ZADO-1210 file (C-alpha; in nm, 4 decimals, padded with zeros to 6 digits):
<atoms>
<atom x="-02.1321" y="02.9901" z="00.3469" code="MET" pos="1"/>
<atom x="-01.8877" y="02.8219" z="00.1090" code="GLY" pos="2"/>
<atom x="-01.9791" y="02.6508" z="-00.2143" code="GLU" pos="3"/>
<atom x="-02.0583" y="02.2778" z="-00.1962" code="PRO" pos="4"/>
<atom x="-01.7620" y="02.0500" z="-00.2618" code="ASP" pos="5"/>
<atom x="-01.8012" y="01.8720" z="-00.5969" code="ASP" pos="6"/>
<atom x="-01.5263" y="01.6227" z="-00.5148" code="ASN" pos="7"/>
<atom x="-01.6931" y="01.3328" z="-00.3288" code="PRO" pos="8"/>
<atom x="-01.3595" y="01.1771" z="-00.2253" code="GLU" pos="9"/>
<atom x="-01.2424" y="01.5015" z="-00.0685" code="ARG" pos="10"/>
<atom x="-01.5801" y="01.5485" z="00.1008" code="SER" pos="11"/>
<atom x="-01.5600" y="01.1990" z="00.2452" code="ALA" pos="12"/>
<atom x="-01.2079" y="01.2634" z="00.3695" code="GLU" pos="13"/>
<atom x="-01.3100" y="01.5907" z="00.5316" code="GLN" pos="14"/>
<atom x="-01.6094" y="01.4209" z="00.6930" code="ALA" pos="15"/>
<atom x="-01.3817" y="01.1478" z="00.8298" code="ALA" pos="16"/>
<atom x="-01.1397" y="01.4017" z="00.9724" code="LEU" pos="17"/>
<atom x="-01.4264" y="01.5956" z="01.1296" code="PHE" pos="18"/>
<atom x="-01.5660" y="01.2757" z="01.2819" code="ALA" pos="19"/>
<atom x="-01.2273" y="01.1935" z="01.4298" code="GLU" pos="20"/>
<atom x="-01.1794" y="01.5384" z="01.5827" code="LYS" pos="21"/>
<atom x="-01.4777" y="01.4933" z="01.8114" code="ARG" pos="22"/>
<atom x="-01.3155" y="01.1924" z="01.9735" code="TRP" pos="23"/>
<atom x="-01.0689" y="01.4173" z="02.1538" code="LEU" pos="24"/>
<atom x="-01.3568" y="01.5808" z="02.3387" code="LYS" pos="25"/>
<atom x="-01.5336" y="01.2497" z="02.4018" code="ILE" pos="26"/>
<atom x="-01.2244" y="01.0799" z="02.5419" code="LEU" pos="27"/>
<atom x="-01.1555" y="01.3718" z="02.7750" code="ALA" pos="28"/>
<atom x="-01.4352" y="01.2290" z="02.9910" code="GLY" pos="29"/>
<atom x="-01.2308" y="00.9143" z="03.0566" code="TYR" pos="30"/>
<atom x="-00.9017" y="01.0774" z="03.1518" code="ARG" pos="31"/>
<atom x="-00.9576" y="01.0989" z="03.5256" code="GLN" pos="32"/>
<atom x="-00.7974" y="00.8036" z="03.7093" code="PRO" pos="33"/>
<atom x="-00.9397" y="00.6588" z="04.0288" code="ARG" pos="34"/>
<atom x="-00.6728" y="00.6659" z="04.2998" code="ALA" pos="35"/>
<atom x="-00.8064" y="00.3584" z="04.4786" code="GLY" pos="36"/>
<atom x="-00.8228" y="00.1587" z="04.1555" code="ARG" pos="37"/>
<atom x="-00.4707" y="00.2646" z="04.0606" code="SER" pos="38"/>
<atom x="-00.3346" y="00.1570" z="04.3986" code="ALA" pos="39"/>
<atom x="-00.5187" y="-00.1739" z="04.3666" code="PHE" pos="40"/>
<atom x="-00.3783" y="-00.2327" z="04.0157" code="GLU" pos="41"/>
<atom x="-00.0282" y="-00.1672" z="04.1451" code="LEU" pos="42"/>
<atom x="-00.0727" y="-00.4024" z="04.4413" code="ALA" pos="43"/>
<atom x="-00.2165" y="-00.6929" z="04.2387" code="VAL" pos="44"/>
<atom x="00.0825" y="-00.6660" z="04.0058" code="THR" pos="45"/>
<atom x="00.3733" y="-00.6130" z="04.2468" code="VAL" pos="46"/>
<atom x="00.2711" y="-00.8812" z="04.4971" code="VAL" pos="47"/>
<atom x="00.2239" y="-01.1681" z="04.2468" code="PRO" pos="48"/>
<atom x="00.5480" y="-01.0718" z="04.0721" code="PHE" pos="49"/>
<atom x="00.7385" y="-01.0910" z="04.4001" code="ALA" pos="50"/>
<atom x="00.5717" y="-01.4197" z="04.4975" code="LEU" pos="51"/>
<atom x="00.6389" y="-01.5896" z="04.1641" code="PHE" pos="52"/>
<atom x="00.9982" y="-01.4632" z="04.1639" code="TRP" pos="53"/>
<atom x="01.0512" y="-01.5958" z="04.5163" code="ALA" pos="54"/>
<atom x="00.8890" y="-01.9283" z="04.4273" code="ALA" pos="55"/>
<atom x="01.1157" y="-01.9650" z="04.1235" code="ALA" pos="56"/>
<atom x="01.4173" y="-01.8923" z="04.3462" code="TRP" pos="57"/>
<atom x="01.2984" y="-02.1519" z="04.5987" code="ALA" pos="58"/>
<atom x="01.2756" y="-02.4069" z="04.3168" code="ALA" pos="59"/>
<atom x="01.6390" y="-02.3387" z="04.2274" code="VAL" pos="60"/>
<atom x="01.7476" y="-02.3387" z="04.5928" code="HIS" pos="61"/>
<atom x="01.5949" y="-02.6825" z="04.6540" code="TYR" pos="62"/>
<atom x="01.7084" y="-02.8146" z="04.3132" code="SER" pos="63"/>
<atom x="01.3515" y="-02.8544" z="04.1926" code="PHE" pos="64"/>
<atom x="01.4383" y="-02.7544" z="03.8395" code="TRP" pos="65"/>
<atom x="01.0859" y="-02.7956" z="03.6920" code="PRO" pos="66"/>
<atom x="00.9913" y="-02.5099" z="03.9252" code="GLY" pos="67"/>
<atom x="01.1841" y="-02.2728" z="03.7000" code="LEU" pos="68"/>
<atom x="00.8711" y="-02.2656" z="03.4850" code="ILE" pos="69"/>
<atom x="00.7519" y="-02.0107" z="03.7424" code="LEU" pos="70"/>
<atom x="00.9658" y="-01.7515" z="03.5640" code="VAL" pos="71"/>
<atom x="00.6859" y="-01.7446" z="03.3025" code="LEU" pos="72"/>
<atom x="00.4213" y="-01.5928" z="03.5343" code="PRO" pos="73"/>
<atom x="00.6934" y="-01.3781" z="03.6941" code="ALA" pos="74"/>
<atom x="00.7751" y="-01.2415" z="03.3486" code="ALA" pos="75"/>
<atom x="00.4047" y="-01.1850" z="03.2793" code="ALA" pos="76"/>
<atom x="00.3680" y="-00.9723" z="03.5923" code="PHE" pos="77"/>
<atom x="00.6924" y="-00.7883" z="03.5160" code="LEU" pos="78"/>
<atom x="00.5414" y="-00.7042" z="03.1770" code="LEU" pos="79"/>
<atom x="00.2329" y="-00.5754" z="03.3575" code="ARG" pos="80"/>
<atom x="00.4554" y="-00.3634" z="03.5798" code="LEU" pos="81"/>
<atom x="00.6015" y="-00.2103" z="03.2660" code="PHE" pos="82"/>
<atom x="00.2481" y="-00.1217" z="03.1535" code="MET" pos="83"/>
<atom x="00.1987" y="00.0624" z="03.4829" code="ILE" pos="84"/>
<atom x="00.5326" y="00.2373" z="03.4294" code="GLN" pos="85"/>
<atom x="00.4066" y="00.3256" z="03.0816" code="HIS" pos="86"/>
<atom x="00.0910" y="00.4878" z="03.2227" code="ASP" pos="87"/>
<atom x="00.3003" y="00.6735" z="03.4794" code="CYS" pos="88"/>
<atom x="00.5061" y="00.8133" z="03.1912" code="GLY" pos="89"/>
<atom x="00.1894" y="00.9574" z="03.0428" code="HIS" pos="90"/>
<atom x="00.0839" y="01.1009" z="03.3784" code="GLY" pos="91"/>
<atom x="-00.2325" y="00.8919" z="03.3654" code="SER" pos="92"/>
<atom x="-00.1929" y="00.6423" z="03.6487" code="PHE" pos="93"/>
<atom x="-00.2419" y="00.8594" z="03.9563" code="PHE" pos="94"/>
<atom x="-00.2623" y="01.1911" z="03.7638" code="ALA" pos="95"/>
<atom x="-00.0259" y="01.3407" z="04.0200" code="ARG" pos="96"/>
<atom x="00.2980" y="01.4012" z="03.8399" code="ARG" pos="97"/>
<atom x="00.5312" y="01.3550" z="04.1366" code="ARG" pos="98"/>
<atom x="00.3633" y="01.0289" z="04.2427" code="VAL" pos="99"/>
<atom x="00.3520" y="00.8962" z="03.8871" code="ASP" pos="100"/>
<atom x="00.7164" y="00.9830" z="03.8312" code="ASP" pos="101"/>
<atom x="00.8468" y="00.8135" z="04.1441" code="TRP" pos="102"/>
<atom x="00.6342" y="00.5038" z="04.0905" code="VAL" pos="103"/>
<atom x="00.7633" y="00.4925" z="03.7325" code="GLY" pos="104"/>
<atom x="01.1262" y="00.5389" z="03.8389" code="ARG" pos="105"/>
<atom x="01.0979" y="00.2637" z="04.0997" code="THR" pos="106"/>
<atom x="00.9439" y="00.0186" z="03.8529" code="ILE" pos="107"/>
<atom x="01.2173" y="00.1159" z="03.6053" code="GLY" pos="108"/>
<atom x="01.4727" y="-00.0512" z="03.8340" code="ILE" pos="109"/>
<atom x="01.2899" y="-00.3832" z="03.7873" code="LEU" pos="110"/>
<atom x="01.2260" y="-00.3390" z="03.4146" code="THR" pos="111"/>
<atom x="01.5820" y="-00.2076" z="03.3522" code="LEU" pos="112"/>
<atom x="01.4249" y="00.0985" z="03.1888" code="THR" pos="113"/>
<atom x="01.5453" y="00.4503" z="03.2833" code="PRO" pos="114"/>
<atom x="01.2090" y="00.6145" z="03.3340" code="TYR" pos="115"/>
<atom x="01.2704" y="00.9813" z="03.2513" code="ASP" pos="116"/>
<atom x="01.4814" y="00.9011" z="02.9449" code="TYR" pos="117"/>
<atom x="01.2230" y="00.6509" z="02.8214" code="TRP" pos="118"/>
<atom x="00.9355" y="00.8897" z="02.8927" code="ARG" pos="119"/>
<atom x="01.0874" y="01.1589" z="02.6709" code="ARG" pos="120"/>
<atom x="01.1562" y="00.9145" z="02.3851" code="ALA" pos="121"/>
<atom x="00.8071" y="00.7685" z="02.4134" code="HIS" pos="122"/>
<atom x="00.6503" y="01.1147" z="02.4035" code="ALA" pos="123"/>
<atom x="00.8271" y="01.1732" z="02.0725" code="GLU" pos="124"/>
<atom x="00.6859" y="00.8447" z="01.9451" code="HIS" pos="125"/>
<atom x="00.3328" y="00.9549" z="02.0341" code="HIS" pos="126"/>
<atom x="00.3808" y="01.2943" z="01.8727" code="ALA" pos="127"/>
<atom x="00.5062" y="01.1523" z="01.5428" code="SER" pos="128"/>
<atom x="00.3655" y="00.7990" z="01.5059" code="ALA" pos="129"/>
<atom x="00.2804" y="00.7311" z="01.1422" code="GLY" pos="130"/>
<atom x="00.4725" y="01.0363" z="01.0177" code="ASN" pos="131"/>
<atom x="00.7182" y="00.9318" z="00.7460" code="LEU" pos="132"/>
<atom x="00.9120" y="01.2557" z="00.7949" code="ASP" pos="133"/>
<atom x="00.9750" y="01.1940" z="01.1657" code="GLU" pos="134"/>
<atom x="01.0811" y="00.8332" z="01.2077" code="ARG" pos="135"/>
<atom x="01.3558" y="00.7070" z="01.4326" code="GLY" pos="136"/>
<atom x="01.2850" y="00.7972" z="01.7967" code="VAL" pos="137"/>
<atom x="01.1005" y="00.5358" z="01.9996" code="GLY" pos="138"/>
<atom x="01.0015" y="00.3487" z="01.6832" code="ASP" pos="139"/>
<atom x="01.0803" y="00.0208" z="01.5148" code="ILE" pos="140"/>
<atom x="01.2750" y="00.1208" z="01.2059" code="GLU" pos="141"/>
<atom x="01.0503" y="00.0930" z="00.9005" code="THR" pos="142"/>
<atom x="01.1695" y="00.1754" z="00.5494" code="LEU" pos="143"/>
<atom x="00.9588" y="00.2487" z="00.2468" code="THR" pos="144"/>
<atom x="00.9943" y="00.0212" z="-00.0545" code="THR" pos="145"/>
<atom x="01.1703" y="00.3046" z="-00.2423" code="ALA" pos="146"/>
<atom x="01.4186" y="00.3571" z="00.0421" code="GLU" pos="147"/>
<atom x="01.4895" y="-00.0137" z="00.0632" code="TYR" pos="148"/>
<atom x="01.5425" y="-00.0466" z="-00.3132" code="ASN" pos="149"/>
<atom x="01.7891" y="00.2460" z="-00.3004" code="ALA" pos="150"/>
<atom x="02.0089" y="00.0699" z="-00.0430" code="LEU" pos="151"/>
<atom x="02.3312" y="-00.1076" z="-00.1286" code="SER" pos="152"/>
<atom x="02.3414" y="-00.4872" z="-00.1120" code="ARG" pos="153"/>
<atom x="02.4945" y="-00.4667" z="00.2352" code="TRP" pos="154"/>
<atom x="02.2357" y="-00.2117" z="00.3423" code="GLY" pos="155"/>
<atom x="01.9536" y="-00.4435" z="00.2343" code="ARG" pos="156"/>
<atom x="02.1151" y="-00.7345" z="00.4144" code="LEU" pos="157"/>
<atom x="02.1434" y="-00.5277" z="00.7326" code="GLY" pos="158"/>
<atom x="01.7773" y="-00.4289" z="00.7165" code="TYR" pos="159"/>
<atom x="01.6714" y="-00.7883" z="00.6501" code="ARG" pos="160"/>
<atom x="01.8698" y="-00.9052" z="00.9519" code="LEU" pos="161"/>
<atom x="01.7225" y="-00.6291" z="01.1681" code="TYR" pos="162"/>
<atom x="01.3689" y="-00.7302" z="01.0695" code="ARG" pos="163"/>
<atom x="01.4271" y="-01.1048" z="01.1097" code="HIS" pos="164"/>
<atom x="01.2073" y="-01.2472" z="01.3905" code="PRO" pos="165"/>
<atom x="01.5052" y="-01.4013" z="01.5730" code="ILE" pos="166"/>
<atom x="01.6745" y="-01.0608" z="01.5874" code="VAL" pos="167"/>
<atom x="01.3593" y="-00.8558" z="01.6428" code="MET" pos="168"/>
<atom x="01.2112" y="-01.0651" z="01.9234" code="PHE" pos="169"/>
<atom x="01.5140" y="-01.2565" z="02.0528" code="GLY" pos="170"/>
<atom x="01.8412" y="-01.0693" z="02.0258" code="ILE" pos="171"/>
<atom x="01.6719" y="-00.7279" z="02.0069" code="GLY" pos="172"/>
<atom x="01.5035" y="-00.7289" z="02.3507" code="PRO" pos="173"/>
<atom x="01.8224" y="-00.8551" z="02.5167" code="ALA" pos="174"/>
<atom x="02.0244" y="-00.5776" z="02.3509" code="TRP" pos="175"/>
<atom x="01.7635" y="-00.3133" z="02.4343" code="LEU" pos="176"/>
<atom x="01.7012" y="-00.3909" z="02.8002" code="PHE" pos="177"/>
<atom x="02.0431" y="-00.5192" z="02.9057" code="LEU" pos="178"/>
<atom x="02.2733" y="-00.2875" z="02.7108" code="PHE" pos="179"/>
<atom x="02.1177" y="-00.0096" z="02.5001" code="LYS" pos="180"/>
<atom x="01.9207" y="00.1479" z="02.7832" code="GLN" pos="181"/>
<atom x="02.2328" y="00.1817" z="02.9942" code="ARG" pos="182"/>
<atom x="02.3153" y="00.4979" z="02.7957" code="LEU" pos="183"/>
<atom x="02.0774" y="00.7668" z="02.6585" code="PRO" pos="184"/>
<atom x="02.1210" y="00.6743" z="02.2918" code="PHE" pos="185"/>
<atom x="01.9429" y="00.9247" z="02.0684" code="GLY" pos="186"/>
<atom x="01.9543" y="01.1889" z="02.3412" code="MET" pos="187"/>
<atom x="02.3260" y="01.2199" z="02.4111" code="MET" pos="188"/>
<atom x="02.3090" y="01.5960" z="02.3533" code="ARG" pos="189"/>
<atom x="01.9600" y="01.6575" z="02.4895" code="SER" pos="190"/>
<atom x="02.0616" y="01.8025" z="02.8235" code="GLY" pos="191"/>
<atom x="02.1286" y="01.6508" z="03.1629" code="ALA" pos="192"/>
<atom x="01.7967" y="01.4704" z="03.2216" code="LEU" pos="193"/>
<atom x="01.8549" y="01.1671" z="02.9944" code="PRO" pos="194"/>
<atom x="02.2003" y="01.1190" z="03.1469" code="TRP" pos="195"/>
<atom x="02.0795" y="01.1581" z="03.5057" code="VAL" pos="196"/>
<atom x="01.7923" y="00.9177" z="03.4351" code="SER" pos="197"/>
<atom x="02.0082" y="00.6449" z="03.2825" code="THR" pos="198"/>
<atom x="02.2984" y="00.6743" z="03.5271" code="MET" pos="199"/>
<atom x="02.0747" y="00.6898" z="03.8359" code="ALA" pos="200"/>
<atom x="01.8775" y="00.3887" z="03.7129" code="THR" pos="201"/>
<atom x="02.2015" y="00.1994" z="03.6426" code="ASN" pos="202"/>
<atom x="02.3230" y="00.2701" z="03.9953" code="LEU" pos="203"/>
<atom x="01.9914" y="00.1628" z="04.1463" code="ALA" pos="204"/>
<atom x="01.9970" y="-00.1593" z="03.9387" code="ILE" pos="205"/>
<atom x="02.3494" y="-00.2387" z="04.0603" code="VAL" pos="206"/>
<atom x="02.2526" y="-00.1807" z="04.4247" code="VAL" pos="207"/>
<atom x="01.9313" y="-00.3861" z="04.3949" code="ALA" pos="208"/>
<atom x="02.1100" y="-00.6682" z="04.2119" code="ALA" pos="209"/>
<atom x="02.3925" y="-00.6695" z="04.4678" code="ALA" pos="210"/>
<atom x="02.1454" y="-00.6992" z="04.7561" code="LEU" pos="211"/>
<atom x="01.9591" y="-00.9843" z="04.5870" code="LEU" pos="212"/>
<atom x="02.2830" y="-01.1631" z="04.4993" code="ILE" pos="213"/>
<atom x="02.3951" y="-01.1270" z="04.8619" code="TRP" pos="214"/>
<atom x="02.0593" y="-01.2694" z="04.9780" code="ALA" pos="215"/>
<atom x="02.0078" y="-01.5546" z="04.7294" code="VAL" pos="216"/>
<atom x="02.3411" y="-01.6090" z="04.5529" code="GLY" pos="217"/>
<atom x="02.4597" y="-01.5042" z="04.2099" code="ILE" pos="218"/>
<atom x="02.3679" y="-01.8262" z="04.0253" code="VAL" pos="219"/>
<atom x="02.0057" y="-01.8430" z="04.1513" code="PRO" pos="220"/>
<atom x="01.9712" y="-01.4706" z="04.0842" code="PHE" pos="221"/>
<atom x="02.0852" y="-01.5086" z="03.7240" code="LEU" pos="222"/>
<atom x="01.8805" y="-01.8255" z="03.6678" code="LEU" pos="223"/>
<atom x="01.5636" y="-01.6513" z="03.7834" code="VAL" pos="224"/>
<atom x="01.5928" y="-01.2837" z="03.7012" code="HIS" pos="225"/>
<atom x="01.7682" y="-01.2964" z="03.3656" code="LEU" pos="226"/>
<atom x="01.5058" y="-01.5148" z="03.1898" code="PRO" pos="227"/>
<atom x="01.2297" y="-01.3203" z="03.3642" code="THR" pos="228"/>
<atom x="01.3576" y="-00.9916" z="03.2212" code="VAL" pos="229"/>
<atom x="01.4275" y="-01.1358" z="02.8768" code="LEU" pos="230"/>
<atom x="01.0861" y="-01.3030" z="02.8453" code="LEU" pos="231"/>
<atom x="00.9064" y="-00.9881" z="02.9604" code="ALA" pos="232"/>
<atom x="01.1198" y="-00.7794" z="02.7235" code="GLY" pos="233"/>
<atom x="01.0465" y="-01.0045" z="02.4258" code="ALA" pos="234"/>
<atom x="00.6729" y="-00.9870" z="02.4988" code="ALA" pos="235"/>
<atom x="00.6929" y="-00.6084" z="02.5310" code="GLY" pos="236"/>
<atom x="00.8742" y="-00.5701" z="02.1999" code="VAL" pos="237"/>
<atom x="00.6185" y="-00.7987" z="02.0337" code="TRP" pos="238"/>
<atom x="00.3305" y="-00.5888" z="02.1653" code="LEU" pos="239"/>
<atom x="00.4923" y="-00.2649" z="02.0520" code="PHE" pos="240"/>
<atom x="00.5657" y="-00.4200" z="01.7127" code="TYR" pos="241"/>
<atom x="00.2215" y="-00.5571" z="01.6348" code="VAL" pos="242"/>
<atom x="00.0437" y="-00.2420" z="01.7506" code="GLN" pos="243"/>
<atom x="00.1943" y="-00.0454" z="01.4623" code="HIS" pos="244"/>
<atom x="00.3210" y="-00.3061" z="01.2154" code="GLN" pos="245"/>
<atom x="-00.0014" y="-00.4404" z="01.0674" code="PHE" pos="246"/>
<atom x="-00.1088" y="-00.4375" z="00.7044" code="GLU" pos="247"/>
<atom x="-00.3687" y="-00.1608" z="00.7161" code="GLU" pos="248"/>
<atom x="-00.1684" y="00.0737" z="00.9382" code="THR" pos="249"/>
<atom x="-00.1253" y="00.4373" z="00.8388" code="HIS" pos="250"/>
<atom x="00.1900" y="00.6211" z="00.7344" code="TRP" pos="251"/>
<atom x="00.2011" y="00.9524" z="00.5513" code="SER" pos="252"/>
<atom x="00.3904" y="01.2773" z="00.5144" code="LYS" pos="253"/>
<atom x="00.2806" y="01.6264" z="00.6016" code="LYS" pos="254"/>
<atom x="00.0468" y="01.7938" z="00.5204" code="PRO" pos="255"/>
<atom x="-00.1476" y="01.4693" z="00.4719" code="GLU" pos="256"/>
<atom x="-00.0347" y="01.3441" z="00.8142" code="TRP" pos="257"/>
<atom x="-00.2804" y="01.4432" z="01.0867" code="GLN" pos="258"/>
<atom x="-00.2441" y="01.3430" z="01.4497" code="PHE" pos="259"/>
<atom x="-00.6002" y="01.2186" z="01.5015" code="GLN" pos="260"/>
<atom x="-00.6097" y="01.0155" z="01.1822" code="HIS" pos="261"/>
<atom x="-00.2666" y="00.8658" z="01.2451" code="ALA" pos="262"/>
<atom x="-00.3669" y="00.7723" z="01.6001" code="ALA" pos="263"/>
<atom x="-00.6903" y="00.5977" z="01.5067" code="LEU" pos="264"/>
<atom x="-00.5656" y="00.4301" z="01.1886" code="HIS" pos="265"/>
<atom x="-00.1919" y="00.3929" z="01.2542" code="GLY" pos="266"/>
<atom x="-00.2294" y="00.1937" z="01.5755" code="ALA" pos="267"/>
<atom x="-00.4104" y="-00.1362" z="01.6039" code="SER" pos="268"/>
<atom x="-00.6845" y="-00.2696" z="01.8256" code="HIS" pos="269"/>
<atom x="-00.5066" y="-00.5892" z="01.9276" code="TYR" pos="270"/>
<atom x="-00.8078" y="-00.7894" z="02.0426" code="ASP" pos="271"/>
<atom x="-00.6504" y="-01.0340" z="02.2865" code="LEU" pos="272"/>
<atom x="-00.8157" y="-01.3030" z="02.5003" code="PRO" pos="273"/>
<atom x="-00.9294" y="-01.1684" z="02.8412" code="PRO" pos="274"/>
<atom x="-00.6377" y="-01.3069" z="03.0442" code="VAL" pos="275"/>
<atom x="-00.3787" y="-01.1625" z="02.8061" code="LEU" pos="276"/>
<atom x="-00.5720" y="-00.8380" z="02.7922" code="ARG" pos="277"/>
<atom x="-00.5454" y="-00.8099" z="03.1710" code="TRP" pos="278"/>
<atom x="-00.1767" y="-00.9050" z="03.1863" code="ILE" pos="279"/>
<atom x="-00.0903" y="-00.6510" z="02.9154" code="THR" pos="280"/>
<atom x="-00.2828" y="-00.3693" z="03.0803" code="GLY" pos="281"/>
<atom x="-00.5256" y="-00.3290" z="02.7872" code="ASN" pos="282"/>
<atom x="-00.2389" y="-00.1940" z="02.5779" code="ILE" pos="283"/>
<atom x="-00.3988" y="-00.3697" z="02.2804" code="GLY" pos="284"/>
<atom x="-00.6597" y="-00.0928" z="02.2712" code="ILE" pos="285"/>
<atom x="-00.3749" y="00.1014" z="02.1250" code="HIS" pos="286"/>
<atom x="-00.5585" y="00.3262" z="01.8811" code="HIS" pos="287"/>
<atom x="-00.7606" y="00.4787" z="02.1646" code="VAL" pos="288"/>
<atom x="-00.4467" y="00.5078" z="02.3757" code="HIS" pos="289"/>
<atom x="-00.2673" y="00.6958" z="02.0981" code="HIS" pos="290"/>
<atom x="-00.5560" y="00.9325" z="02.0514" code="LEU" pos="291"/>
<atom x="-00.5733" y="01.0134" z="02.4230" code="SER" pos="292"/>
<atom x="-00.2743" y="00.8841" z="02.6176" code="SER" pos="293"/>
<atom x="-00.4025" y="01.0332" z="02.9436" code="ARG" pos="294"/>
<atom x="-00.6795" y="00.7721" z="02.9670" code="VAL" pos="295"/>
<atom x="-00.5698" y="00.5188" z="03.2364" code="PRO" pos="296"/>
<atom x="-00.5275" y="00.1702" z="03.0950" code="TYR" pos="297"/>
<atom x="-00.8006" y="00.0271" z="03.3167" code="TYR" pos="298"/>
<atom x="-01.0523" y="00.2741" z="03.1665" code="ARG" pos="299"/>
<atom x="-00.9794" y="00.1874" z="02.8040" code="LEU" pos="300"/>
<atom x="-01.2376" y="-00.0964" z="02.8019" code="PRO" pos="301"/>
<atom x="-01.4967" y="00.1588" z="02.9142" code="GLU" pos="302"/>
<atom x="-01.4303" y="00.3544" z="02.5962" code="VAL" pos="303"/>
<atom x="-01.4973" y="00.0508" z="02.3757" code="LEU" pos="304"/>
<atom x="-01.8036" y="-00.0398" z="02.5816" code="ARG" pos="305"/>
<atom x="-01.9539" y="00.3070" z="02.5455" code="ASP" pos="306"/>
<atom x="-01.8403" y="00.3596" z="02.1854" code="HIS" pos="307"/>
<atom x="-01.8414" y="00.0168" z="02.0139" code="PRO" pos="308"/>
<atom x="-01.7809" y="00.1771" z="01.6738" code="GLU" pos="309"/>
<atom x="-01.4157" y="00.2106" z="01.7786" code="LEU" pos="310"/>
<atom x="-01.3756" y="-00.1639" z="01.8312" code="ALA" pos="311"/>
<atom x="-01.3451" y="-00.2526" z="01.4623" code="ASP" pos="312"/>
<atom x="-01.0846" y="00.0125" z="01.3763" code="LEU" pos="313"/>
<atom x="-00.7548" y="-00.1642" z="01.3051" code="GLY" pos="314"/>
<atom x="-00.8772" y="-00.4771" z="01.4822" code="ARG" pos="315"/>
<atom x="-00.6487" y="-00.7801" z="01.4664" code="ILE" pos="316"/>
<atom x="-00.6780" y="-01.1035" z="01.6593" code="THR" pos="317"/>
<atom x="-00.3994" y="-01.3042" z="01.8196" code="LEU" pos="318"/>
<atom x="-00.3863" y="-01.5477" z="01.5266" code="MET" pos="319"/>
<atom x="-00.3981" y="-01.2683" z="01.2690" code="GLU" pos="320"/>
<atom x="-00.1132" y="-01.0888" z="01.4419" code="SER" pos="321"/>
<atom x="00.1266" y="-01.3765" z="01.3701" code="LEU" pos="322"/>
<atom x="00.1101" y="-01.2884" z="01.0002" code="ARG" pos="323"/>
<atom x="00.2320" y="-00.9363" z="01.0741" code="CYS" pos="324"/>
<atom x="00.5896" y="-01.0592" z="01.1190" code="VAL" pos="325"/>
<atom x="00.6425" y="-01.0742" z="00.7425" code="LYS" pos="326"/>
<atom x="00.5271" y="-00.7116" z="00.6906" code="LEU" pos="327"/>
<atom x="00.8488" y="-00.5134" z="00.6749" code="VAL" pos="328"/>
<atom x="00.8237" y="-00.2288" z="00.4215" code="LEU" pos="329"/>
<atom x="00.5802" y="00.0562" z="00.3665" code="TRP" pos="330"/>
<atom x="00.4644" y="00.0830" z="00.0077" code="ASP" pos="331"/>
<atom x="00.3686" y="00.4443" z="-00.0625" code="GLU" pos="332"/>
<atom x="00.1771" y="00.3508" z="-00.3782" code="GLN" pos="333"/>
<atom x="-00.0611" y="00.0963" z="-00.2243" code="THR" pos="334"/>
<atom x="-00.0407" y="00.2645" z="00.1207" code="LYS" pos="335"/>
<atom x="00.0115" y="-00.0533" z="00.3204" code="ARG" pos="336"/>
<atom x="00.2859" y="-00.2620" z="00.4738" code="LEU" pos="337"/>
<atom x="00.4199" y="-00.5369" z="00.2510" code="VAL" pos="338"/>
<atom x="00.6627" y="-00.8283" z="00.2721" code="SER" pos="339"/>
<atom x="01.0018" y="-00.8396" z="00.1015" code="PHE" pos="340"/>
<atom x="00.8559" y="-01.0797" z="-00.1557" code="ARG" pos="341"/>
<atom x="00.5613" y="-00.8551" z="-00.2350" code="GLU" pos="342"/>
<atom x="00.7901" y="-00.5518" z="-00.2522" code="ALA" pos="343"/>
<atom x="01.0013" y="-00.7320" z="-00.5131" code="ALA" pos="344"/>
<atom x="00.6889" y="-00.8187" z="-00.7103" code="ARG" pos="345"/>
<atom x="00.5630" y="-00.4607" z="-00.6978" code="LEU" pos="346"/>
<atom x="00.9047" y="-00.3344" z="-00.8150" code="ALA" pos="347"/>
<atom x="00.8884" y="-00.5498" z="-01.1278" code="THR" pos="348"/>
<atom x="00.5208" y="-00.4910" z="-01.2026" code="ALA" pos="349"/>
</atoms>
């Protein structure tokens, strides 16, 4: 038996790490999906999306322009379809890899997201989230205060523009879903799969769009589908942003970086109202998802119900999340995200 540790801070840290390690075993009990429930979740998402899309088209066809507001619920259900695609990427929706993959690839035509390329990038995000040494793939670019201060004037301006809300949640989603995902950026030399995924998805998108344009006309198609995709994309980027860009998130370098700790403390519990929680596929329970990505999204509430001590970890409400927009730099001294103004104050302190 080893000697007792005289350093209470280190003992507390070790105890915390030990407590977190047991969660992997606990969450293993929630990883089994229910095939009937998964099929039901898919049906109650695809059917309303199609109905709202068709109703929005009918509004355009009969010149009932107020009916275009129906693109809002269509976008909401398209966002939910992306959450199903997301679970398929983790192999957690039907837990049958071939079924998950083909469901994910099919949904990817609607979400303009090449499934296999995205799945690989997202896996890298899960493997390195919160690791300062492994930023850049599947992440929102986040600089430390030291890195930002070392940039040239033009470099700082570029970063400020990138992190501006209009760019991040307006121009950014349009660029990502309409243009960037048409090529396997970041994986150009990672073998054939990213290229096959992006090119096959592009071809399928062209065929699907051509059929819809032939059926409904190019103007109605653009008036309905383009805002639907852009609204869903903006909401998706916002969710991804706020689930990691909150003040008390966790970033560190190895050997301090540990997967379990980064998962539980580097991802938020975005405690949304029930309707938004349902539409977003419980993705707000993001810390649990990062710790065990094989738990189907519809079982994540079970985890919080059975283990309420997890509910307060990284919890932010809808109103609190709006303040996260100003948090743009990681300060390694205070170990939290800060605004540009606070970073400037800390630099002169």
